[in-house]
All heavy atoms as an XYZ file, in Angstrom:
818
protein
N     165.439     48.130     95.218
C     164.594     48.181     96.383
C     165.302     47.674     97.613
O     165.086     48.204     98.645
C     163.340     47.325     96.092
C     162.265     47.423     97.084
S     161.490     49.030     96.901
C     160.103     48.787     97.942
N     166.149     46.726     97.404
C     166.894     46.131     98.573
C     167.802     47.169     99.117
O     168.013     47.297    100.279
C     167.698     44.863     98.119
C     168.482     44.192     99.190
C     167.570     43.686    100.243
C     169.329     43.064     98.573
N     168.452     47.936     98.223
C     169.413     48.926     98.694
C     168.739     50.055     99.449
O     169.286     50.614    100.392
C     170.076     49.521     97.457
C     171.383     50.162     97.771
C     172.137     50.424     96.490
N     172.808     49.210     96.126
C     174.131     49.195     95.827
N     174.829     50.329     95.816
N     174.704     48.107     95.474
N     167.487     50.383     99.136
C     166.761     51.413     99.849
C     166.361     51.021    101.275
O     166.196     51.828    102.089
C     165.540     51.827     99.070
N     166.223     49.754    101.454
C     165.757     49.250    102.818
C     166.956     48.976    103.728
O     166.766     48.771    104.909
C     164.924     47.997    102.644
O     165.700     46.983    102.151
N     168.165     49.034    103.271
C     169.356     48.847    104.073
C     169.506     49.861    105.172
O     169.731     49.520    106.286
C     170.545     48.688    103.282
C     170.652     47.386    102.486
C     171.867     47.275    101.622
O     172.522     48.307    101.342
N     172.164     46.111    101.075
N     169.399     51.186    104.835
C     169.516     52.147    105.946
C     168.380     52.034    107.016
O     168.602     52.175    108.211
C     169.423     53.506    105.210
C     169.843     53.217    103.871
C     169.410     51.848    103.580
N     167.158     51.689    106.531
C     166.119     51.514    107.477
C     166.306     50.330    108.344
O     166.135     50.341    109.589
C     164.773     51.332    106.697
C     163.521     51.242    107.546
C     163.332     52.458    108.393
C     162.344     50.963    106.711
N     166.833     49.198    107.758
C     167.178     48.018    108.597
C     168.283     48.333    109.567
O     168.281     47.843    110.736
C     167.672     46.921    107.674
O     166.659     46.603    106.773
N     169.285     49.096    109.187
C     170.314     49.518    110.057
C     169.844     50.353    111.226
O     170.207     50.113    112.397
C     171.422     50.276    109.320
C     172.635     50.726    110.168
C     173.418     49.503    110.657
C     173.475     51.562    109.335
N     168.897     51.298    110.935
C     168.274     52.095    111.972
C     167.492     51.242    112.971
O     167.565     51.452    114.201
C     167.451     53.154    111.366
C     166.812     54.130    112.337
C     167.869     54.950    113.055
C     165.801     55.032    111.666
N     166.700     50.273    112.453
C     165.910     49.429    113.329
C     166.811     48.586    114.195
O     166.554     48.443    115.404
C     164.970     48.547    112.471
C     164.345     47.420    113.336
C     163.932     49.372    111.806
N     167.875     48.110    113.598
C     168.865     47.290    114.368
C     169.488     48.127    115.481
O     169.686     47.694    116.597
C     169.974     46.701    113.451
C     171.040     45.877    114.075
C     170.345     44.604    114.694
C     172.030     45.505    113.071
N     169.784     49.393    115.135
C     170.418     50.304    116.153
C     169.429     50.603    117.305
O     169.795     50.500    118.487
C     170.810     51.636    115.436
C     171.442     52.650    116.342
C     172.814     52.192    116.795
C     171.547     53.983    115.576
N     168.172     50.835    116.963
C     167.176     51.036    117.996
C     166.978     49.800    118.862
O     166.914     49.924    120.092
C     165.860     51.480    117.419
C     164.662     51.522    118.377
C     165.957     52.818    116.712
N     166.906     48.611    118.266
C     166.768     47.415    119.073
C     167.951     47.153    119.913
O     167.815     46.738    121.047
C     166.519     46.203    118.077
C     165.124     46.240    117.403
C     165.011     45.104    116.424
C     164.036     46.202    118.410
N     169.128     47.429    119.442
C     170.340     47.219    120.174
C     170.414     48.188    121.405
O     170.794     47.831    122.491
C     171.592     47.366    119.335
N     169.937     49.377    121.207
C     169.918     50.389    122.315
C     168.947     49.974    123.357
O     169.220     50.051    124.539
C     169.627     51.781    121.724
O     170.583     52.055    120.655
C     169.749     52.836    122.802
N     167.781     49.562    122.923
C     166.741     49.161    123.919
C     167.207     47.885    124.625
O     166.914     47.698    125.765
C     165.393     48.935    123.276
O     165.527     47.924    122.205
C     164.855     50.245    122.726
N     167.916     46.998    123.968
C     168.391     45.796    124.616
C     169.440     46.080    125.616
O     169.535     45.502    126.734
C     169.021     44.818    123.543
N     170.298     47.058    125.409
C     171.309     47.496    126.314
C     170.552     48.119    127.584
O     171.009     47.934    128.690
C     172.256     48.553    125.738
C     173.219     47.932    124.733
C     174.076     49.023    124.125
O     173.898     50.244    124.332
N     175.008     48.620    123.393
N     169.466     48.824    127.320
C     168.763     49.478    128.417
C     168.113     48.417    129.304
O     167.915     48.628    130.502
N     167.700     47.261    128.764
C     166.989     46.291    129.523
C     167.996     45.332    130.216
O     167.628     44.660    131.137
C     166.145     45.393    128.563
C     164.938     46.225    128.077
C     164.146     45.465    126.972
O     164.566     44.297    126.642
N     163.031     46.023    126.545
N     169.240     45.360    129.840
C     170.230     44.480    130.433
C     170.660     44.957    131.831
O     171.110     44.184    132.628
C     171.464     44.391    129.519
N     170.473     46.191    132.143
C     170.781     46.772    133.444
C     169.813     46.396    134.503
O     168.864     45.641    134.282
N     170.039     46.942    135.657
C     169.186     46.624    136.799
C     167.821     47.308    136.705
O     166.811     46.779    137.160
C     169.887     47.074    138.145
O     170.131     48.429    138.084
C     171.160     46.268    138.349
N     167.801     48.509    136.134
C     166.496     49.255    136.011
C     166.289     49.671    134.609
O     167.213     49.605    133.753
N     165.110     50.206    134.276
C     164.882     50.675    132.982
C     165.626     51.993    132.697
O     165.726     52.818    133.557
C     163.376     50.908    132.987
C     162.964     51.157    134.429
C     163.947     50.256    135.175
N     166.221     52.076    131.507
C     166.955     53.206    131.111
C     166.204     53.918    129.977
O     165.527     53.273    129.222
C     168.342     52.865    130.564
C     169.254     52.252    131.715
C     170.621     52.040    131.158
C     171.534     51.487    132.210
N     172.853     51.226    131.709
N     166.354     55.239    129.962
C     165.740     56.053    128.937
C     166.600     56.052    127.693
O     167.842     55.896    127.811
C     165.422     57.425    129.438
C     164.391     57.491    130.521
C     164.135     58.967    130.905
O     164.381     59.828    130.103
O     163.613     59.113    132.011
N     165.977     56.283    126.555
C     166.773     56.390    125.342
C     167.523     57.741    125.322
O     166.978     58.730    125.924
C     165.857     56.358    124.060
C     165.154     55.017    123.794
C     164.236     55.216    122.626
C     166.187     53.959    123.535
N     168.590     57.820    124.698
C     169.377     59.050    124.573
C     168.570     60.037    123.751
O     167.832     59.628    122.786
C     170.712     58.742    123.970
C     171.587     57.808    124.821
C     172.905     57.491    124.148
O     173.201     57.980    123.079
N     173.689     56.654    124.821
N     168.731     61.329    124.048
C     167.952     62.340    123.283
C     168.157     62.289    121.797
O     167.258     62.495    121.020
C     168.447     63.643    123.931
C     168.939     63.268    125.228
C     169.476     61.938    125.134
N     169.354     62.090    121.335
C     169.648     62.072    119.914
C     168.913     60.899    119.232
O     168.519     61.032    118.129
C     171.160     62.020    119.603
C     171.846     60.762    120.069
C     172.454     60.570    121.252
C     171.972     59.526    119.319
N     172.965     59.289    121.318
C     172.691     58.625    120.138
C     171.607     59.148    118.074
C     173.024     57.353    119.724
C     171.875     57.889    117.671
C     172.636     56.985    118.472
N     168.799     59.814    119.950
C     168.106     58.652    119.421
C     166.629     58.929    119.309
O     165.964     58.477    118.309
C     168.462     57.427    120.159
C     168.022     56.105    119.522
C     168.643     55.895    118.201
C     168.446     54.889    120.531
N     166.050     59.593    120.263
C     164.631     59.906    120.220
C     164.398     60.875    119.024
O     163.434     60.702    118.276
C     164.218     60.602    121.529
C     164.245     59.551    122.670
C     162.817     61.190    121.446
C     164.048     60.126    124.058
N     165.258     61.854    118.867
C     165.111     62.790    117.720
C     165.238     62.142    116.385
O     164.510     62.369    115.461
N     166.218     61.250    116.319
C     166.438     60.487    115.030
C     165.230     59.611    114.741
O     164.754     59.590    113.633
C     167.661     59.602    115.127
C     168.083     58.893    113.914
C     168.431     59.805    112.802
C     169.305     57.939    114.212
N     164.652     58.970    115.741
C     163.446     58.161    115.576
C     162.266     59.009    115.118
O     161.498     58.585    114.259
C     163.109     57.381    116.863
O     164.304     56.664    117.254
C     161.968     56.406    116.666
N     162.148     60.146    115.684
C     161.047     61.048    115.341
C     161.143     61.481    113.925
O     160.129     61.488    113.192
C     161.013     62.269    116.258
N     162.367     61.840    113.458
C     162.536     62.223    112.074
C     162.217     61.154    111.130
O     161.593     61.311    110.073
C     163.981     62.863    111.870
C     164.264     63.007    110.412
C     164.098     64.150    112.622
N     162.712     59.950    111.406
C     162.520     58.802    110.517
C     160.998     58.444    110.462
O     160.464     58.193    109.351
C     163.299     57.566    110.971
C     162.830     56.307    110.289
C     164.777     57.808    110.797
N     160.317     58.489    111.602
C     158.834     58.233    111.567
C     158.122     59.285    110.770
O     157.234     58.993    109.981
C     158.318     58.098    113.007
C     156.805     58.136    113.023
C     158.894     56.854    113.691
N     158.539     60.589    110.953
C     157.939     61.666    110.170
C     158.084     61.465    108.702
O     157.110     61.601    107.907
C     158.464     63.021    110.639
C     158.023     64.167    109.786
C     156.762     64.679    109.914
C     158.841     64.755    108.891
C     156.280     65.692    109.141
C     158.448     65.797    108.094
C     157.138     66.245    108.215
N     159.337     61.199    108.278
C     159.636     60.927    106.843
C     158.862     59.714    106.321
O     158.353     59.863    105.124
C     161.117     60.836    106.601
C     161.886     62.103    106.803
C     163.378     61.763    106.724
C     161.497     63.169    105.875
N     158.720     58.743    107.062
C     157.942     57.586    106.579
C     156.479     57.933    106.429
O     155.878     57.503    105.455
C     158.088     56.425    107.618
C     157.356     55.170    107.249
C     157.804     54.420    106.197
C     156.186     54.871    107.901
C     157.078     53.221    105.866
C     155.487     53.702    107.565
C     155.852     52.951    106.538
N     155.906     58.668    107.356
C     154.491     59.097    107.203
C     154.320     59.953    106.007
O     153.393     59.836    105.242
C     154.068     59.861    108.554
C     153.959     58.836    109.669
C     152.710     60.510    108.294
C     153.707     59.443    111.006
N     155.200     60.894    105.748
C     155.164     61.757    104.578
C     155.267     60.909    103.301
O     154.505     61.110    102.367
C     156.280     62.855    104.609
C     156.367     63.522    103.236
C     155.954     63.888    105.676
N     156.117     59.950    103.295
C     156.305     59.075    102.091
C     154.989     58.308    101.801
O     154.521     58.215    100.715
C     157.462     58.099    102.358
C     157.541     57.049    101.314
C     158.033     57.306    100.026
C     157.172     55.703    101.617
C     158.098     56.330     99.092
C     157.265     54.711    100.592
C     157.745     55.032     99.354
N     154.359     57.743    102.883
C     153.144     57.000    102.704
C     152.011     57.948    102.245
O     151.262     57.524    101.365
C     152.750     56.309    104.042
C     151.382     55.759    103.982
C     153.756     55.206    104.356
N     151.939     59.156    102.769
C     150.865     60.055    102.324
C     151.093     60.415    100.875
O     150.127     60.530    100.100
C     150.931     61.293    103.221
C     150.351     61.061    104.685
C     150.488     62.362    105.468
C     148.914     60.642    104.607
N     152.366     60.666    100.446
C     152.563     60.991     99.033
C     152.251     59.811     98.157
O     151.728     59.971     97.057
C     154.074     61.386     98.850
C     154.431     62.734     99.376
C     155.972     62.978     99.242
C     153.701     63.840     98.655
N     152.547     58.610     98.572
C     152.204     57.419     97.843
C     150.668     57.284     97.710
O     150.183     57.033     96.616
C     152.835     56.193     98.463
C     152.772     54.947     97.683
C     153.603     55.058     96.426
C     153.322     53.823     98.546
N     149.978     57.450     98.803
C     148.534     57.364     98.744
C     147.902     58.445     97.842
O     147.001     58.154     97.114
C     147.956     57.439    100.186
C     146.432     57.653    100.183
C     148.309     56.171    101.010
N     148.455     59.657     97.908
C     147.965     60.733     97.071
C     148.169     60.372     95.580
O     147.310     60.602     94.795
C     148.672     62.013     97.388
C     148.125     63.222     96.663
O     146.973     63.190     96.228
N     148.926     64.183     96.515
N     149.382     59.854     95.301
C     149.599     59.499     93.880
C     148.711     58.429     93.350
O     148.130     58.518     92.280
C     151.092     59.012     93.732
C     151.557     58.603     92.423
C     151.735     59.730     91.534
N     152.414     59.283     90.342
C     153.093     60.084     89.555
N     153.202     61.340     89.853
N     153.606     59.630     88.476
N     148.443     57.393     94.183
C     147.537     56.356     93.776
C     146.105     56.823     93.710
O     145.330     56.433     92.820
C     147.593     55.162     94.808
C     148.939     54.445     94.810
C     148.959     53.436     95.864
C     149.266     53.815     93.479
N     145.714     57.783     94.626
C     144.364     58.354     94.601
C     144.197     59.121     93.278
O     143.132     59.051     92.596
C     144.179     59.247     95.742
C     142.819     59.876     95.817
C     142.463     61.030     95.311
C     141.662     59.274     96.408
N     141.102     61.242     95.536
C     140.600     60.173     96.228
C     141.374     58.010     97.003
C     139.346     59.941     96.705
C     140.145     57.851     97.513
C     139.094     58.774     97.345
N     145.213     59.880     92.826
C     145.116     60.688     91.605
C     144.973     59.777     90.425
O     144.184     60.013     89.496
C     146.324     61.640     91.483
C     146.386     62.719     92.513
C     145.245     63.693     92.429
O     144.731     63.936     91.321
N     144.801     64.194     93.508
N     145.770     58.667     90.347
C     145.675     57.763     89.271
C     144.235     57.151     89.195
O     143.677     56.974     88.189
C     146.777     56.691     89.377
C     148.106     57.299     89.123
C     146.502     55.536     88.423
C     149.330     56.414     89.388
N     143.784     56.762     90.414
C     142.408     56.118     90.456
C     141.342     57.110     89.938
O     140.446     56.673     89.238
C     142.126     55.734     91.877
C     140.841     55.048     92.068
C     140.597     54.640     93.499
N     139.294     54.210     93.722
C     138.639     54.257     94.826
N     139.239     54.723     95.925
N     137.390     53.853     94.928
N     141.421     58.358     90.336
C     140.446     59.378     89.953
C     140.544     59.600     88.435
O     139.459     59.709     87.766
C     140.664     60.666     90.651
C     140.405     60.550     92.157
S     138.785     59.811     92.556
C     137.799     61.283     92.488
N     141.690     59.638     87.813
C     141.846     59.767     86.369
C     141.253     58.547     85.637
O     140.620     58.691     84.607
C     143.311     59.936     85.997
C     143.876     61.317     86.365
C     145.237     61.447     85.826
N     145.848     62.570     86.385
C     147.118     62.629     86.757
N     147.932     61.624     86.541
N     147.655     63.752     87.251
N     141.501     57.343     86.202
C     141.001     56.147     85.616
C     139.476     56.220     85.613
O     138.848     55.765     84.662
C     141.564     54.958     86.308
C     141.295     53.666     85.644
C     141.925     52.453     86.297
N     143.413     52.659     86.217
C     144.275     52.014     87.025
N     143.852     51.249     87.886
N     145.578     52.216     86.867
N     138.899     56.605     86.709
C     137.436     56.610     86.866
C     136.792     57.676     85.869
O     135.682     57.470     85.413
C     137.008     56.949     88.267
C     137.202     55.841     89.251
C     136.816     56.195     90.663
O     136.390     57.316     90.925
O     136.927     55.298     91.538
N     137.546     58.729     85.624
C     137.047     59.769     84.725
C     137.252     59.414     83.265
O     136.750     60.062     82.346
C     137.691     61.077     85.015
C     137.335     61.713     86.328
C     138.067     62.935     86.582
O     139.009     63.350     85.913
N     137.772     63.568     87.789
N     137.943     58.366     83.009
C     138.178     57.860     81.693
C     139.264     58.603     80.933
O     139.374     58.525     79.747
N     140.040     59.418     81.627
C     141.055     60.176     81.001
C     142.428     59.555     81.113
O     143.375     60.174     80.727
N     142.528     58.337     81.527
C     143.847     57.681     81.704
C     144.498     57.487     80.300
O     145.705     57.737     80.178
C     143.687     56.347     82.389
C     145.101     55.656     82.671
C     145.875     56.505     83.604
C     144.884     54.301     83.274
N     143.759     57.160     79.340
C     144.313     56.966     77.913
C     144.881     58.222     77.412
O     145.896     58.319     76.697
C     143.236     56.357     76.966
C     142.796     54.993     77.298
C     141.712     55.006     78.367
O     141.116     55.984     78.638
N     141.420     53.819     78.883
N     144.193     59.401     77.719
C     144.640     60.669     77.179
C     145.844     61.233     77.947
O     146.702     61.891     77.424
C     143.445     61.686     77.237
C     142.297     61.282     76.379
C     141.153     62.187     76.615
O     141.268     63.195     77.330
O     140.061     61.908     76.063
N     145.926     60.930     79.238
C     146.925     61.561     80.129
C     148.127     60.728     80.251
O     149.100     61.113     80.826
C     146.331     61.838     81.454
O     145.901     60.673     82.120
C     145.248     62.865     81.374
N     148.120     59.490     79.733
C     149.304     58.631     79.916
C     150.510     59.203     79.097
O     150.333     59.397     77.896
C     148.963     57.240     79.494
C     149.476     56.142     80.348
C     148.926     54.765     80.013
O     148.393     54.570     78.943
N     149.128     53.815     80.922
N     151.598     59.416     79.788
C     152.757     59.919     79.018
C     152.734     61.349     78.712
O     153.379     61.850     77.803
N     151.851     62.143     79.363
C     151.760     63.532     79.053
C     152.244     64.385     80.171
O     151.730     65.454     80.459
C     150.283     63.909     78.789
O     149.560     63.570     79.961
C     149.707     63.195     77.576
N     153.395     63.993     80.716
C     153.975     64.781     81.787
C     154.700     66.051     81.210
O     154.835     67.058     81.873
C     154.942     64.011     82.633
C     154.227     62.900     83.419
O     153.014     63.014     83.688
O     154.889     61.942     83.821
N     155.161     65.897     79.979
C     155.843     66.993     79.398
C     154.871     67.931     78.642
O     153.878     67.417     78.036
C     156.883     66.527     78.394
C     157.980     65.721     79.170
C     159.074     65.323     78.238
N     158.572     64.329     77.321
C     159.273     63.715     76.359
N     160.516     64.086     76.255
N     158.725     62.855     75.575
N     155.058     69.291     78.619
C     154.099     70.192     78.055
C     153.889     69.959     76.588
O     152.782     70.183     76.070
C     154.687     71.575     78.324
C     155.731     71.347     79.353
C     156.174     69.955     79.370
N     154.902     69.577     75.773
C     154.716     69.452     74.378
C     153.792     68.274     74.084
O     153.126     68.295     73.020
C     156.023     69.294     73.619
C     156.855     68.019     74.014
C     157.860     68.349     75.100
O     157.870     69.492     75.582
O     158.706     67.498     75.360
N     153.726     67.301     74.922
C     152.763     66.206     74.704
C     151.358     66.478     75.272
O     150.407     65.866     74.865
C     153.306     64.936     75.354
C     154.516     64.377     74.713
N     154.534     64.021     73.389
C     155.795     64.205     75.167
C     155.740     63.609     73.068
N     156.546     63.736     74.132
N     151.263     67.414     76.215
C     150.068     67.720     76.851
C     149.215     68.692     76.047
O     148.052     68.973     76.384
C     150.292     68.268     78.235
N     149.740     69.184     74.962
C     148.949     70.125     74.137
C     149.038     71.573     74.589
O     148.288     72.375     74.197
N     150.040     71.890     75.380
C     150.185     73.286     75.864
C     150.880     74.047     74.730
O     151.859     73.607     74.205
C     151.044     73.311     77.134
S     150.322     72.504     78.523
N     150.282     75.145     74.361
C     150.924     75.986     73.319
C     151.582     77.181     73.900
O     151.115     77.749     74.889
C     149.747     76.376     72.335
N     152.694     77.592     73.287
C     153.371     78.752     73.694
C     153.560     79.649     72.486
O     154.459     79.521     71.725
C     154.721     78.413     74.288
C     155.441     79.536     74.922
O     155.034     80.691     74.781
N     156.585     79.227     75.596
N     152.638     80.580     72.271
C     152.618     81.429     71.089
C     153.901     82.282     70.987
O     154.416     82.565     69.907
C     151.426     82.276     71.180
C     150.555     81.688     72.199
C     151.421     80.870     73.124
N     154.435     82.730     72.145
C     155.630     83.563     72.152
C     156.840     82.823     71.616
O     157.637     83.309     70.833
C     155.923     84.085     73.549
N     156.993     81.548     72.033
C     158.091     80.699     71.539
C     157.887     80.432     70.031
O     158.884     80.396     69.285
C     158.178     79.431     72.326
N     156.683     80.215     69.614
C     156.490     79.962     68.201
C     156.715     81.191     67.322
O     157.263     81.146     66.247
C     155.029     79.520     67.983
C     154.727     78.151     68.550
C     153.248     77.769     68.444
O     152.494     78.569     67.832
O     152.925     76.724     68.917
N     156.424     82.366     67.902
C     156.718     83.644     67.188
C     158.226     83.887     67.024
O     158.666     84.231     65.994
C     156.023     84.777     67.948
C     156.186     86.133     67.218
C     155.545     87.238     68.027
C     155.826     88.553     67.366
N     155.289     89.646     68.162
N     158.921     83.579     68.114
C     160.348     83.707     68.087
C     161.007     82.790     67.154
O     161.895     83.166     66.375
C     161.024     83.523     69.472
C     160.750     84.687     70.379
O     160.457     85.789     69.891
O     160.896     84.494     71.672
N     160.577     81.544     67.145
C     161.084     80.568     66.143
C     160.780     80.916     64.729
O     161.530     80.725     63.783
C     160.625     79.170     66.505
O     159.276     79.066     66.256
N     159.583     81.543     64.473
C     159.238     81.939     63.119
C     160.147     83.121     62.691
O     160.565     83.183     61.501
C     157.786     82.430     63.079
C     156.831     81.252     63.225
O     157.266     80.094     62.972
O     155.633     81.477     63.588
N     160.445     84.062     63.611
C     161.311     85.218     63.207
C     162.683     84.740     62.940
O     163.345     85.227     62.003
C     161.340     86.189     64.365
C     160.047     86.938     64.513
C     160.062     87.872     65.733
O     161.119     87.945     66.420
O     159.091     88.597     65.969
N     163.181     83.712     63.624
C     164.535     83.234     63.430
C     164.586     82.492     62.106
O     165.596     82.541     61.417
C     164.972     82.338     64.563
C     165.211     83.102     65.861
C     165.466     82.156     66.999
O     165.471     80.910     66.845
O     165.653     82.659     68.143
N     163.547     81.780     61.756
C     163.546     80.988     60.486
C     163.406     81.918     59.339
O     163.755     81.523     58.181
C     162.411     79.966     60.532
O     161.208     80.639     60.560
N     162.864     83.144     59.444
C     162.749     84.050     58.324
C     164.112     84.678     57.949
O     164.260     85.228     56.814
C     161.829     85.231     58.685
C     160.358     84.752     58.768
O     160.101     83.674     58.192
O     159.566     85.453     59.397
N     165.105     84.547     58.757
C     166.393     85.046     58.397
C     166.649     86.459     58.801
O     167.670     87.054     58.511
N     165.702     87.122     59.403
C     165.864     88.489     59.818
C     166.700     88.554     61.098
O     166.395     87.811     62.033
C     164.455     89.126     60.122
C     163.572     89.142     58.982
C     162.194     89.701     59.328
O     162.063     90.326     60.360
O     161.299     89.417     58.571
N     167.700     89.335     61.067
C     168.514     89.517     62.279
C     168.236     90.861     62.906
O     168.606     91.864     62.407
C     169.987     89.385     61.888
C     170.402     87.976     61.456
C     171.885     87.761     61.371
O     172.587     88.563     62.083
O     172.299     86.909     60.730
N     167.545     90.823     63.998
C     167.253     92.041     64.645
C     167.938     92.055     65.974
O     168.254     91.025     66.576
C     165.700     92.157     64.950
C     164.860     92.094     63.720
C     163.339     92.153     64.083
O     162.985     91.968     65.242
N     162.515     92.333     63.092
N     168.348     93.202     66.402
C     169.040     93.342     67.655
C     168.040     93.269     68.786
O     167.032     94.031     68.798
C     169.791     94.703     67.682
O     170.314     94.906     68.923
N     168.294     92.422     69.736
C     167.449     92.252     70.846
C     168.024     92.885     72.109
O     167.683     92.535     73.165
C     167.089     90.820     71.055
C     166.286     90.168     70.001
C     165.970     88.744     70.306
C     165.136     88.121     69.214
N     164.724     86.759     69.451
N     168.983     93.737     71.945
C     169.659     94.372     73.077
C     168.721     95.399     73.685
O     167.964     96.063     73.016
C     170.877     95.063     72.580
N     168.747     95.466     75.039
C     167.981     96.420     75.686
C     168.798     97.441     76.483
O     170.011     97.098     76.796
C     167.036     95.662     76.741
O     167.913     94.993     77.687
C     166.077     94.755     76.037
N     168.312     98.579     76.682
C     169.108     99.604     77.375
C     168.882     99.408     78.879
O     167.808     99.052     79.356
C     168.696    100.953     76.919
O     167.325    101.217     77.239
N     169.947     99.665     79.631
C     169.843     99.532     81.061
C     169.491    100.819     81.613
O     169.561    101.662     82.112
C     171.161     99.044     81.653
C     171.502     97.590     81.199
C     172.850     97.250     81.813
C     170.492     96.618     81.663
């Protein structure tokens, strides 16, 4: 967690240093355009991160309220979720029978 906050701390330090340089002069100075763009991108990514986090927590809360948390815990993979694939089962049955059929197709 500490390592993830280092770039953000560096960016905040860069913004503060730039604004401090702007205040040191005789009049107010505007931020450079690249710094405004960089700040906008960072703020946008932070908002998206927070929204994704809220969405994830909301989904967990809704599952917990529906009583399905015990059933859905650890079921991210299809084989645990009860998804059946009849075509894959049929192929594996044919392979286990020992029949070698040519699966080549004509172009």
